[in-house]
N, C-alpha and C positions, 0 to 999 in steps of 0.2 A: 540368763546372763552367761552361764558357763558355755552354753551352746554357741553364743555369739563369739565368745573368746576363742573357742576351738575352731570356728569357721574362719576367723581372722588369721589365726595361726596356720591353718591349712592353706589358705590363700597365699600367705607370705611364703610358705615353703614351696608351693607350686610355682610361684612367680620366679623364684630363684632358679628353678629348673628350666625356665624359658630363655635364660640368657645364653647366648652362643658360647661354646667352649673354644678357646683359641690356644692350641698347644704352643709351648715354647719352641722356638727354632732349634734344630739339632745341628745342622751343618753350618759352616762358615758362610756359604752362599745364602742360606735362609736368613741368617743374622744380618747380612749385608742388605738383602731385599727388605727386611723389616725396618732397618734404619733408614734406608732410602725412602720408604713409604712414609715414615714419620716426618722426615725432612720435607717431603713433598706436601704433606698435609699442613704442616706449619707454614710453608711458603704460600699455599693457597689461602690459608686463614689470614695471613698478613696482607696479602693482596686484597682480599675482601674488606678487611678493616680499613685499608687506605682509601677505598672508594666510598665507604659509608659516611653519612653525615655524623659527626662526632656528638651532636646533641640528640640524636634519635635513640629511641628505646632499644631498637635492634642492635645498635652499636654497643650500648651499655651491656646488653645481654650476651652478645656473641664475642665481644672483643675485650672482655675483662682479662687483664693480665697479658695481653698481646703487645709486644713492643713494635712500634711503627718505625 
């Protein structure tokens, strides 16, 4: 039982190492690019949600909280 617990703990720890590290922007230019990217991603998601059928499972999964 203890071995299983340690294995699960080890896997959780290693999975956290697999997530990509994204450093905070340093310059004004980097902050502007970051904000522009966020705005672009939100616009893309809004466009996608406008084209999906509102009764579909994909719409419910991907468009939760998106304003149309």
